[in-house]
PyMOL Python script that loads the backbone (N, CA, C, O; Angstrom):
from pymol import cmd

cmd.read_pdbstr("""\
ATOM      1  N   HIS A   1       5.655  12.663   4.540  1.00  0.00           N
ATOM      2  CA  HIS A   1       4.484  11.917   4.371  1.00  0.00           C
ATOM      3  C   HIS A   1       4.206  11.122   5.589  1.00  0.00           C
ATOM      4  O   HIS A   1       3.259  10.336   5.569  1.00  0.00           O
ATOM      5  N   LYS A   2       4.927  11.246   6.628  1.00  0.00           N
ATOM      6  CA  LYS A   2       4.841  10.485   7.915  1.00  0.00           C
ATOM      7  C   LYS A   2       3.209  10.569   8.388  1.00  0.00           C
ATOM      8  O   LYS A   2       2.492   9.582   8.549  1.00  0.00           O
ATOM      9  N   PRO A   3       2.804  11.960   8.568  1.00  0.00           N
ATOM     10  CA  PRO A   3       1.442  12.041   9.032  1.00  0.00           C
ATOM     11  C   PRO A   3       0.314  11.336   8.137  1.00  0.00           C
ATOM     12  O   PRO A   3      -0.767  11.031   8.642  1.00  0.00           O
ATOM     13  N   PHE A   4       0.594  11.099   6.846  1.00  0.00           N
ATOM     14  CA  PHE A   4      -0.527  10.515   5.972  1.00  0.00           C
ATOM     15  C   PHE A   4      -0.500   8.960   6.467  1.00  0.00           C
ATOM     16  O   PHE A   4      -1.485   8.262   6.709  1.00  0.00           O
ATOM     17  N   LEU A   5       0.748   8.627   6.549  1.00  0.00           N
ATOM     18  CA  LEU A   5       0.994   7.250   6.706  1.00  0.00           C
ATOM     19  C   LEU A   5       0.391   6.816   8.176  1.00  0.00           C
ATOM     20  O   LEU A   5      -0.260   5.780   8.313  1.00  0.00           O
ATOM     21  N   GLU A   6       0.661   7.673   9.207  1.00  0.00           N
ATOM     22  CA  GLU A   6       0.029   7.431  10.423  1.00  0.00           C
ATOM     23  C   GLU A   6      -1.354   7.565  10.627  1.00  0.00           C
ATOM     24  O   GLU A   6      -1.847   6.857  11.505  1.00  0.00           O
ATOM     25  N   LEU A   7      -2.146   8.396   9.941  1.00  0.00           N
ATOM     26  CA  LEU A   7      -3.449   8.553   9.852  1.00  0.00           C
ATOM     27  C   LEU A   7      -4.005   7.391   9.147  1.00  0.00           C
ATOM     28  O   LEU A   7      -5.045   6.868   9.549  1.00  0.00           O
ATOM     29  N   LEU A   8      -3.340   6.934   8.065  1.00  0.00           N
ATOM     30  CA  LEU A   8      -4.025   5.764   7.324  1.00  0.00           C
ATOM     31  C   LEU A   8      -3.764   4.579   8.147  1.00  0.00           C
ATOM     32  O   LEU A   8      -4.548   3.656   7.925  1.00  0.00           O
ATOM     33  N   GLY A   9      -2.759   4.333   9.148  1.00  0.00           N
ATOM     34  CA  GLY A   9      -2.684   3.216   9.802  1.00  0.00           C
ATOM     35  C   GLY A   9      -3.381   3.133  11.102  1.00  0.00           C
ATOM     36  O   GLY A   9      -3.288   2.139  11.822  1.00  0.00           O
ATOM     37  N   THR A  10      -4.128   4.250  11.424  1.00  0.00           N
ATOM     38  CA  THR A  10      -4.966   4.482  12.643  1.00  0.00           C
ATOM     39  C   THR A  10      -6.405   4.514  12.158  1.00  0.00           C
ATOM     40  O   THR A  10      -7.226   4.223  13.028  1.00  0.00           O
ATOM     41  N   SER A  11      -6.819   4.767  11.122  1.00  0.00           N
ATOM     42  CA  SER A  11      -8.048   5.044  10.642  1.00  0.00           C
ATOM     43  C   SER A  11      -8.860   3.914  10.516  1.00  0.00           C
ATOM     44  O   SER A  11      -8.341   2.819  10.297  1.00  0.00           O
ATOM     45  N   GLU A  12     -10.248   4.060  10.643  1.00  0.00           N
ATOM     46  CA  GLU A  12     -11.053   3.030  10.384  1.00  0.00           C
ATOM     47  C   GLU A  12     -11.172   2.702   8.863  1.00  0.00           C
ATOM     48  O   GLU A  12     -10.898   3.586   8.050  1.00  0.00           O
ATOM     49  N   PRO A  13     -11.586   1.416   8.430  1.00  0.00           N
ATOM     50  CA  PRO A  13     -11.481   1.051   7.031  1.00  0.00           C
ATOM     51  C   PRO A  13     -12.178   2.109   6.124  1.00  0.00           C
ATOM     52  O   PRO A  13     -11.705   2.489   5.053  1.00  0.00           O
ATOM     53  N   ASP A  14     -13.336   2.540   6.656  1.00  0.00           N
ATOM     54  CA  ASP A  14     -14.040   3.600   5.498  1.00  0.00           C
ATOM     55  C   ASP A  14     -13.329   4.894   5.463  1.00  0.00           C
ATOM     56  O   ASP A  14     -13.510   5.618   4.484  1.00  0.00           O
ATOM     57  N   GLN A  15     -12.597   5.246   6.349  1.00  0.00           N
ATOM     58  CA  GLN A  15     -11.725   6.574   6.589  1.00  0.00           C
ATOM     59  C   GLN A  15     -10.341   6.205   5.715  1.00  0.00           C
ATOM     60  O   GLN A  15      -9.655   7.094   5.211  1.00  0.00           O
ATOM     61  N   GLN A  16     -10.087   5.083   5.624  1.00  0.00           N
ATOM     62  CA  GLN A  16      -8.870   4.613   4.759  1.00  0.00           C
ATOM     63  C   GLN A  16      -9.150   4.575   3.484  1.00  0.00           C
ATOM     64  O   GLN A  16      -8.275   4.966   2.711  1.00  0.00           O
ATOM     65  N   GLN A  17     -10.333   4.134   2.987  1.00  0.00           N
ATOM     66  CA  GLN A  17     -10.679   4.280   1.775  1.00  0.00           C
ATOM     67  C   GLN A  17     -10.710   5.508   1.226  1.00  0.00           C
ATOM     68  O   GLN A  17     -10.154   5.818   0.172  1.00  0.00           O
ATOM     69  N   ALA A  18     -11.419   6.293   1.997  1.00  0.00           N
ATOM     70  CA  ALA A  18     -11.587   7.576   1.496  1.00  0.00           C
ATOM     71  C   ALA A  18     -10.076   8.358   1.272  1.00  0.00           C
ATOM     72  O   ALA A  18      -9.833   9.097   0.318  1.00  0.00           O
ATOM     73  N   LEU A  19      -9.185   8.045   2.301  1.00  0.00           N
ATOM     74  CA  LEU A  19      -7.735   8.641   2.171  1.00  0.00           C
ATOM     75  C   LEU A  19      -7.002   8.082   0.806  1.00  0.00           C
ATOM     76  O   LEU A  19      -6.316   8.766   0.046  1.00  0.00           O
ATOM     77  N   LEU A  20      -7.315   6.640   0.667  1.00  0.00           N
ATOM     78  CA  LEU A  20      -6.784   6.405  -0.641  1.00  0.00           C
ATOM     79  C   LEU A  20      -7.226   6.887  -1.945  1.00  0.00           C
ATOM     80  O   LEU A  20      -6.487   7.038  -2.917  1.00  0.00           O
ATOM     81  N   GLU A  21      -8.470   7.118  -1.904  1.00  0.00           N
ATOM     82  CA  GLU A  21      -9.054   7.674  -2.947  1.00  0.00           C
ATOM     83  C   GLU A  21      -8.786   9.104  -3.298  1.00  0.00           C
ATOM     84  O   GLU A  21      -8.879   9.490  -4.463  1.00  0.00           O
ATOM     85  N   THR A  22      -8.425   9.969  -2.224  1.00  0.00           N
ATOM     86  CA  THR A  22      -8.025  11.247  -2.377  1.00  0.00           C
ATOM     87  C   THR A  22      -6.457  11.476  -2.224  1.00  0.00           C
ATOM     88  O   THR A  22      -5.936  12.549  -1.921  1.00  0.00           O
ATOM     89  N   ALA A  23      -5.830  10.339  -2.474  1.00  0.00           N
ATOM     90  CA  ALA A  23      -4.329  10.401  -2.100  1.00  0.00           C
ATOM     91  C   ALA A  23      -3.586  11.107  -3.380  1.00  0.00           C
ATOM     92  O   ALA A  23      -4.051  10.896  -4.500  1.00  0.00           O
ATOM     93  N   THR A  24      -2.473  11.915  -3.224  1.00  0.00           N
ATOM     94  CA  THR A  24      -1.994  12.537  -4.174  1.00  0.00           C
ATOM     95  C   THR A  24      -0.980  11.652  -4.879  1.00  0.00           C
ATOM     96  O   THR A  24      -0.841  10.524  -4.405  1.00  0.00           O
ATOM     97  N   ALA A  25      -0.228  11.995  -5.967  1.00  0.00           N
ATOM     98  CA  ALA A  25       0.737  11.095  -6.549  1.00  0.00           C
ATOM     99  C   ALA A  25       2.060  10.794  -5.794  1.00  0.00           C
ATOM    100  O   ALA A  25       2.674   9.735  -5.926  1.00  0.00           O
ATOM    101  N   GLU A  26       2.475  11.900  -4.926  1.00  0.00           N
ATOM    102  CA  GLU A  26       3.415  11.765  -4.077  1.00  0.00           C
ATOM    103  C   GLU A  26       3.263  10.575  -2.844  1.00  0.00           C
ATOM    104  O   GLU A  26       4.183   9.865  -2.436  1.00  0.00           O
ATOM    105  N   GLN A  27       1.731  10.560  -2.335  1.00  0.00           N
ATOM    106  CA  GLN A  27       1.288   9.828  -1.346  1.00  0.00           C
ATOM    107  C   GLN A  27       1.190   8.397  -1.885  1.00  0.00           C
ATOM    108  O   GLN A  27       1.516   7.497  -1.111  1.00  0.00           O
ATOM    109  N   VAL A  28       0.815   8.107  -3.015  1.00  0.00           N
ATOM    110  CA  VAL A  28       0.630   7.002  -3.721  1.00  0.00           C
ATOM    111  C   VAL A  28       1.946   6.203  -3.895  1.00  0.00           C
ATOM    112  O   VAL A  28       2.050   4.981  -3.787  1.00  0.00           O
ATOM    113  N   HIS A  29       3.145   7.267  -4.240  1.00  0.00           N
ATOM    114  CA  HIS A  29       4.527   6.764  -4.499  1.00  0.00           C
ATOM    115  C   HIS A  29       4.806   6.304  -3.253  1.00  0.00           C
ATOM    116  O   HIS A  29       5.107   5.119  -3.109  1.00  0.00           O
ATOM    117  N   CYS A  30       4.753   7.117  -2.242  1.00  0.00           N
ATOM    118  CA  CYS A  30       5.143   6.702  -0.901  1.00  0.00           C
ATOM    119  C   CYS A  30       4.865   5.142  -0.351  1.00  0.00           C
ATOM    120  O   CYS A  30       5.625   4.259   0.045  1.00  0.00           O
ATOM    121  N   LEU A  31       3.477   5.225  -0.509  1.00  0.00           N
ATOM    122  CA  LEU A  31       3.081   3.763  -0.065  1.00  0.00           C
ATOM    123  C   LEU A  31       3.670   2.691  -0.894  1.00  0.00           C
ATOM    124  O   LEU A  31       4.010   1.612  -0.407  1.00  0.00           O
ATOM    125  N   CYS A  32       3.792   2.984  -2.142  1.00  0.00           N
ATOM    126  CA  CYS A  32       4.431   1.781  -3.046  1.00  0.00           C
ATOM    127  C   CYS A  32       5.958   1.656  -2.680  1.00  0.00           C
ATOM    128  O   CYS A  32       6.504   0.581  -2.931  1.00  0.00           O
ATOM    129  N   LEU A  33       6.682   2.660  -2.111  1.00  0.00           N
ATOM    130  CA  LEU A  33       7.798   2.436  -1.533  1.00  0.00           C
ATOM    131  C   LEU A  33       7.816   1.627  -0.096  1.00  0.00           C
ATOM    132  O   LEU A  33       8.759   0.924   0.266  1.00  0.00           O
ATOM    133  N   CYS A  34       6.872   1.800   0.495  1.00  0.00           N
ATOM    134  CA  CYS A  34       6.668   1.242   1.770  1.00  0.00           C
ATOM    135  C   CYS A  34       6.608  -0.198   1.481  1.00  0.00           C
ATOM    136  O   CYS A  34       7.333  -0.994   2.078  1.00  0.00           O
ATOM    137  N   VAL A  35       5.662  -0.593   0.475  1.00  0.00           N
ATOM    138  CA  VAL A  35       5.414  -1.755   0.022  1.00  0.00           C
ATOM    139  C   VAL A  35       6.678  -2.550  -0.422  1.00  0.00           C
ATOM    140  O   VAL A  35       6.927  -3.691  -0.035  1.00  0.00           O
ATOM    141  N   GLU A  36       7.356  -1.909  -1.175  1.00  0.00           N
ATOM    142  CA  GLU A  36       8.641  -2.196  -1.821  1.00  0.00           C
ATOM    143  C   GLU A  36       9.654  -2.790  -0.450  1.00  0.00           C
ATOM    144  O   GLU A  36      10.132  -3.923  -0.381  1.00  0.00           O
ATOM    145  N   ASN A  37       9.789  -1.850   0.423  1.00  0.00           N
ATOM    146  CA  ASN A  37      10.557  -2.158   1.539  1.00  0.00           C
ATOM    147  C   ASN A  37      10.169  -3.488   2.372  1.00  0.00           C
ATOM    148  O   ASN A  37      11.039  -4.291   2.708  1.00  0.00           O
ATOM    149  N   VAL A  38       8.793  -3.667   2.684  1.00  0.00           N
ATOM    150  CA  VAL A  38       8.281  -4.873   3.215  1.00  0.00           C
ATOM    151  C   VAL A  38       8.588  -6.082   2.249  1.00  0.00           C
ATOM    152  O   VAL A  38       8.941  -7.119   2.811  1.00  0.00           O
ATOM    153  N   MET A  39       8.508  -6.092   0.955  1.00  0.00           N
ATOM    154  CA  MET A  39       8.827  -7.180   0.216  1.00  0.00           C
ATOM    155  C   MET A  39      10.365  -7.478  -0.022  1.00  0.00           C
ATOM    156  O   MET A  39      10.712  -8.596  -0.402  1.00  0.00           O
ATOM    157  N   LYS A  40      11.241  -6.514   0.194  1.00  0.00           N
ATOM    158  CA  LYS A  40      12.413  -6.715   0.217  1.00  0.00           C
ATOM    159  C   LYS A  40      12.970  -7.117   1.631  1.00  0.00           C
ATOM    160  O   LYS A  40      14.184  -7.230   1.801  1.00  0.00           O
ATOM    161  N   ARG A  41      12.028  -7.341   2.686  1.00  0.00           N
ATOM    162  CA  ARG A  41      12.298  -7.589   4.014  1.00  0.00           C
ATOM    163  C   ARG A  41      13.158  -6.477   4.738  1.00  0.00           C
ATOM    164  O   ARG A  41      13.977  -6.940   5.532  1.00  0.00           O
ATOM    165  N   LYS A  42      13.134  -5.267   4.633  1.00  0.00           N
ATOM    166  CA  LYS A  42      14.013  -4.076   5.226  1.00  0.00           C
ATOM    167  C   LYS A  42      13.340  -3.889   6.416  1.00  0.00           C
ATOM    168  O   LYS A  42      14.015  -3.392   7.317  1.00  0.00           O
ATOM    169  N   TYR A  43      12.019  -4.193   6.696  1.00  0.00           N
ATOM    170  CA  TYR A  43      11.398  -4.188   8.172  1.00  0.00           C
ATOM    171  C   TYR A  43      11.292  -5.479   8.595  1.00  0.00           C
ATOM    172  O   TYR A  43      11.255  -6.441   7.828  1.00  0.00           O
ATOM    173  N   LEU A  44      11.244  -5.539   9.755  1.00  0.00           N
ATOM    174  CA  LEU A  44      11.093  -6.770  10.603  1.00  0.00           C
ATOM    175  C   LEU A  44       9.833  -7.082  10.846  1.00  0.00           C
ATOM    176  O   LEU A  44       9.156  -6.402  11.616  1.00  0.00           O
ATOM    177  N   MET A  45       9.355  -8.163  10.212  1.00  0.00           N
ATOM    178  CA  MET A  45       7.793  -8.329  10.313  1.00  0.00           C
ATOM    179  C   MET A  45       7.635  -9.843  10.893  1.00  0.00           C
ATOM    180  O   MET A  45       8.368 -10.778  10.571  1.00  0.00           O
ATOM    181  N   LEU A  46       6.623  -9.911  11.741  1.00  0.00           N
ATOM    182  CA  LEU A  46       6.388 -11.195  12.330  1.00  0.00           C
ATOM    183  C   LEU A  46       5.853 -12.213  11.360  1.00  0.00           C
ATOM    184  O   LEU A  46       5.193 -11.826  10.396  1.00  0.00           O
ATOM    185  N   LYS A  47       6.060 -13.291  11.525  1.00  0.00           N
ATOM    186  CA  LYS A  47       5.561 -14.503  10.521  1.00  0.00           C
ATOM    187  C   LYS A  47       4.039 -14.448  10.198  1.00  0.00           C
ATOM    188  O   LYS A  47       3.558 -14.358   9.069  1.00  0.00           O
ATOM    189  N   HIS A  48       3.307 -14.524  11.467  1.00  0.00           N
ATOM    190  CA  HIS A  48       1.927 -14.436  11.211  1.00  0.00           C
ATOM    191  C   HIS A  48       1.280 -13.112  10.320  1.00  0.00           C
ATOM    192  O   HIS A  48       0.160 -13.174   9.811  1.00  0.00           O
ATOM    193  N   VAL A  49       2.138 -11.950  10.220  1.00  0.00           N
ATOM    194  CA  VAL A  49       1.861 -10.704   9.720  1.00  0.00           C
ATOM    195  C   VAL A  49       2.275 -11.074   8.112  1.00  0.00           C
ATOM    196  O   VAL A  49       1.548 -10.755   7.171  1.00  0.00           O
ATOM    197  N   MET A  50       3.379 -11.696   7.975  1.00  0.00           N
ATOM    198  CA  MET A  50       3.762 -11.884   6.370  1.00  0.00           C
ATOM    199  C   MET A  50       2.828 -12.788   5.744  1.00  0.00           C
ATOM    200  O   MET A  50       2.536 -12.643   4.557  1.00  0.00           O
ATOM    201  N   LYS A  51       2.245 -13.882   6.583  1.00  0.00           N
ATOM    202  CA  LYS A  51       1.594 -14.830   6.176  1.00  0.00           C
ATOM    203  C   LYS A  51       0.288 -14.150   5.948  1.00  0.00           C
ATOM    204  O   LYS A  51      -0.272 -14.636   4.966  1.00  0.00           O
ATOM    205  N   LYS A  52      -0.401 -13.178   6.525  1.00  0.00           N
ATOM    206  CA  LYS A  52      -1.647 -12.419   6.087  1.00  0.00           C
ATOM    207  C   LYS A  52      -1.483 -11.653   4.808  1.00  0.00           C
ATOM    208  O   LYS A  52      -2.438 -11.432   4.063  1.00  0.00           O
ATOM    209  N   LEU A  53      -0.076 -11.190   4.526  1.00  0.00           N
ATOM    210  CA  LEU A  53       0.008 -10.480   3.455  1.00  0.00           C
ATOM    211  C   LEU A  53       0.220 -11.314   2.033  1.00  0.00           C
ATOM    212  O   LEU A  53       0.125 -10.737   0.950  1.00  0.00           O
ATOM    213  N   ARG A  54       0.465 -12.486   2.127  1.00  0.00           N
ATOM    214  CA  ARG A  54       0.922 -13.338   1.256  1.00  0.00           C
ATOM    215  C   ARG A  54      -0.329 -13.599   0.168  1.00  0.00           C
ATOM    216  O   ARG A  54       0.048 -13.698  -0.999  1.00  0.00           O
ATOM    217  N   PRO A  55      -1.672 -13.714   0.390  1.00  0.00           N
ATOM    218  CA  PRO A  55      -2.632 -13.675  -0.480  1.00  0.00           C
ATOM    219  C   PRO A  55      -2.781 -12.491  -1.391  1.00  0.00           C
ATOM    220  O   PRO A  55      -3.440 -12.480  -2.430  1.00  0.00           O
ATOM    221  N   TYR A  56      -2.001 -11.361  -0.816  1.00  0.00           N
ATOM    222  CA  TYR A  56      -2.049 -10.134  -1.819  1.00  0.00           C
ATOM    223  C   TYR A  56      -0.698  -9.857  -2.474  1.00  0.00           C
ATOM    224  O   TYR A  56      -0.463  -8.687  -2.775  1.00  0.00           O
ATOM    225  N   ARG A  57       0.321 -10.899  -2.760  1.00  0.00           N
ATOM    226  CA  ARG A  57       1.405 -10.844  -3.186  1.00  0.00           C
ATOM    227  C   ARG A  57       1.531 -10.458  -4.569  1.00  0.00           C
ATOM    228  O   ARG A  57       2.577  -9.879  -4.860  1.00  0.00           O
ATOM    229  N   HIS A  58       0.581 -10.681  -5.597  1.00  0.00           N
ATOM    230  CA  HIS A  58       0.460 -10.326  -6.851  1.00  0.00           C
ATOM    231  C   HIS A  58       0.185  -8.770  -6.963  1.00  0.00           C
ATOM    232  O   HIS A  58       0.816  -8.061  -7.746  1.00  0.00           O
ATOM    233  N   GLU A  59      -0.811  -8.288  -6.116  1.00  0.00           N
ATOM    234  CA  GLU A  59      -1.074  -6.992  -6.020  1.00  0.00           C
ATOM    235  C   GLU A  59       0.228  -6.005  -5.598  1.00  0.00           C
ATOM    236  O   GLU A  59       0.552  -4.937  -6.118  1.00  0.00           O
ATOM    237  N   MET A  60       0.773  -6.624  -4.638  1.00  0.00           N
ATOM    238  CA  MET A  60       2.107  -5.998  -4.075  1.00  0.00           C
ATOM    239  C   MET A  60       3.323  -5.922  -5.212  1.00  0.00           C
ATOM    240  O   MET A  60       4.080  -4.958  -5.333  1.00  0.00           O
ATOM    241  N   LEU A  61       3.354  -6.951  -5.900  1.00  0.00           N
ATOM    242  CA  LEU A  61       4.207  -6.819  -6.993  1.00  0.00           C
ATOM    243  C   LEU A  61       3.876  -5.958  -8.181  1.00  0.00           C
ATOM    244  O   LEU A  61       4.735  -5.520  -8.947  1.00  0.00           O
ATOM    245  N   ARG A  62       2.447  -5.714  -8.304  1.00  0.00           N
ATOM    246  CA  ARG A  62       2.372  -4.673  -9.300  1.00  0.00           C
ATOM    247  C   ARG A  62       2.509  -3.229  -8.627  1.00  0.00           C
ATOM    248  O   ARG A  62       2.894  -2.301  -9.338  1.00  0.00           O
ATOM    249  N   LEU A  63       2.241  -3.032  -7.432  1.00  0.00           N
ATOM    250  CA  LEU A  63       2.669  -1.816  -6.762  1.00  0.00           C
ATOM    251  C   LEU A  63       4.255  -1.458  -6.839  1.00  0.00           C
ATOM    252  O   LEU A  63       4.708  -0.318  -6.938  1.00  0.00           O
ATOM    253  N   VAL A  64       4.868  -2.443  -6.786  1.00  0.00           N
ATOM    254  CA  VAL A  64       6.370  -2.251  -6.581  1.00  0.00           C
ATOM    255  C   VAL A  64       6.980  -1.972  -8.140  1.00  0.00           C
ATOM    256  O   VAL A  64       8.001  -1.310  -8.326  1.00  0.00           O
ATOM    257  N   ASP A  65       6.092  -2.659  -9.353  1.00  0.00           N
ATOM    258  CA  ASP A  65       6.692  -2.483 -10.419  1.00  0.00           C
ATOM    259  C   ASP A  65       7.060  -0.995 -10.785  1.00  0.00           C
ATOM    260  O   ASP A  65       6.135  -0.191 -10.896  1.00  0.00           O
ATOM    261  N   ARG A  66       8.296  -0.607 -10.967  1.00  0.00           N
ATOM    262  CA  ARG A  66       8.517   0.703 -11.464  1.00  0.00           C
ATOM    263  C   ARG A  66       8.001   1.314 -12.911  1.00  0.00           C
ATOM    264  O   ARG A  66       7.954   2.509 -13.205  1.00  0.00           O
ATOM    265  N   GLY A  67       7.656   0.281 -13.674  1.00  0.00           N
ATOM    266  CA  GLY A  67       7.249   0.452 -15.011  1.00  0.00           C
ATOM    267  C   GLY A  67       5.740   0.834 -15.005  1.00  0.00           C
ATOM    268  O   GLY A  67       5.178   1.191 -16.040  1.00  0.00           O
ATOM    269  N   LYS A  68       5.226   0.764 -14.043  1.00  0.00           N
ATOM    270  CA  LYS A  68       3.762   1.076 -13.981  1.00  0.00           C
ATOM    271  C   LYS A  68       3.544   2.545 -13.713  1.00  0.00           C
ATOM    272  O   LYS A  68       4.307   3.142 -12.953  1.00  0.00           O
ATOM    273  N   CYS A  69       2.471   3.189 -14.342  1.00  0.00           N
ATOM    274  CA  CYS A  69       2.220   4.633 -13.984  1.00  0.00           C
ATOM    275  C   CYS A  69       1.296   4.598 -12.594  1.00  0.00           C
ATOM    276  O   CYS A  69       0.627   3.651 -12.181  1.00  0.00           O
ATOM    277  N   GLY A  70       1.430   5.662 -12.116  1.00  0.00           N
ATOM    278  CA  GLY A  70       0.720   5.981 -10.831  1.00  0.00           C
ATOM    279  C   GLY A  70      -0.562   5.946 -10.657  1.00  0.00           C
ATOM    280  O   GLY A  70      -1.096   5.691  -9.577  1.00  0.00           O
ATOM    281  N   ARG A  71      -1.280   6.256 -11.933  1.00  0.00           N
ATOM    282  CA  ARG A  71      -2.721   5.862 -11.979  1.00  0.00           C
ATOM    283  C   ARG A  71      -3.180   4.561 -11.638  1.00  0.00           C
ATOM    284  O   ARG A  71      -4.150   4.295 -10.927  1.00  0.00           O
ATOM    285  N   ARG A  72      -2.284   3.652 -12.289  1.00  0.00           N
ATOM    286  CA  ARG A  72      -2.830   2.185 -12.513  1.00  0.00           C
ATOM    287  C   ARG A  72      -2.399   1.837 -10.857  1.00  0.00           C
ATOM    288  O   ARG A  72      -3.101   0.984 -10.313  1.00  0.00           O
ATOM    289  N   LYS A  73      -1.435   2.370 -10.148  1.00  0.00           N
ATOM    290  CA  LYS A  73      -1.049   1.712  -8.672  1.00  0.00           C
ATOM    291  C   LYS A  73      -2.147   2.350  -7.864  1.00  0.00           C
ATOM    292  O   LYS A  73      -2.524   1.751  -6.856  1.00  0.00           O
ATOM    293  N   GLU A  74      -2.734   3.560  -8.210  1.00  0.00           N
ATOM    294  CA  GLU A  74      -3.897   4.008  -7.203  1.00  0.00           C
ATOM    295  C   GLU A  74      -5.020   3.221  -7.339  1.00  0.00           C
ATOM    296  O   GLU A  74      -5.668   3.010  -6.314  1.00  0.00           O
ATOM    297  N   ARG A  75      -5.424   2.699  -8.466  1.00  0.00           N
ATOM    298  CA  ARG A  75      -6.243   1.759  -8.865  1.00  0.00           C
ATOM    299  C   ARG A  75      -6.325   0.305  -7.926  1.00  0.00           C
ATOM    300  O   ARG A  75      -7.298  -0.227  -7.392  1.00  0.00           O
ATOM    301  N   ILE A  76      -5.118  -0.029  -7.957  1.00  0.00           N
ATOM    302  CA  ILE A  76      -4.738  -1.227  -7.153  1.00  0.00           C
ATOM    303  C   ILE A  76      -4.893  -0.957  -5.636  1.00  0.00           C
ATOM    304  O   ILE A  76      -5.238  -1.891  -4.913  1.00  0.00           O
ATOM    305  N   LEU A  77      -4.648   0.309  -5.097  1.00  0.00           N
ATOM    306  CA  LEU A  77      -4.805   0.529  -3.712  1.00  0.00           C
ATOM    307  C   LEU A  77      -6.298   0.761  -3.410  1.00  0.00           C
ATOM    308  O   LEU A  77      -6.713   0.431  -2.299  1.00  0.00           O
ATOM    309  N   ILE A  78      -7.032   1.235  -4.199  1.00  0.00           N
ATOM    310  CA  ILE A  78      -8.596   1.534  -3.708  1.00  0.00           C
ATOM    311  C   ILE A  78      -9.537   0.612  -4.384  1.00  0.00           C
ATOM    312  O   ILE A  78     -10.734   0.899  -4.425  1.00  0.00           O
ATOM    313  N   GLN A  79      -9.030  -0.595  -4.975  1.00  0.00           N
ATOM    314  CA  GLN A  79      -9.828  -1.701  -5.321  1.00  0.00           C
ATOM    315  C   GLN A  79     -10.925  -2.158  -4.239  1.00  0.00           C
ATOM    316  O   GLN A  79     -10.660  -2.269  -3.042  1.00  0.00           O
ATOM    317  N   HIS A  80     -11.909  -2.355  -4.675  1.00  0.00           N
ATOM    318  CA  HIS A  80     -12.961  -2.852  -3.841  1.00  0.00           C
ATOM    319  C   HIS A  80     -13.121  -4.288  -3.709  1.00  0.00           C
ATOM    320  O   HIS A  80     -13.058  -4.913  -4.767  1.00  0.00           O
ATOM    321  N   GLY A  81     -13.339  -5.032  -2.512  1.00  0.00           N
ATOM    322  CA  GLY A  81     -13.481  -6.509  -2.582  1.00  0.00           C
ATOM    323  C   GLY A  81     -12.244  -7.158  -2.829  1.00  0.00           C
ATOM    324  O   GLY A  81     -11.147  -6.668  -2.560  1.00  0.00           O
ATOM    325  N   GLU A  82     -12.500  -8.622  -3.511  1.00  0.00           N
ATOM    326  CA  GLU A  82     -11.406  -9.219  -3.712  1.00  0.00           C
ATOM    327  C   GLU A  82     -11.264  -9.568  -5.131  1.00  0.00           C
ATOM    328  O   GLU A  82     -10.257 -10.158  -5.524  1.00  0.00           O
TER     329      GLU A  82
END
""", "prot")
cmd.dss("prot")
cmd.show_as("cartoon", "prot")
cmd.util.cbc("prot")
cmd.orient("prot")
């Protein structure tokens, strides 16, 4: 899933939205695992980056929850606005 993640990271916001809307279940699962690793601090992140992510903590927790189905997680990823 590395090419998908690289494309998602380098795309414009409109293209990112389209990629998330057409993501497969495996790609959604991969994104959720990435979020889980960030939350467990397995990746070294700068303080200002973590500070930017703090407002999205509740959404990130819902993505990490293993009891939630993939469809619900997909809706969290492609939500519009705040």
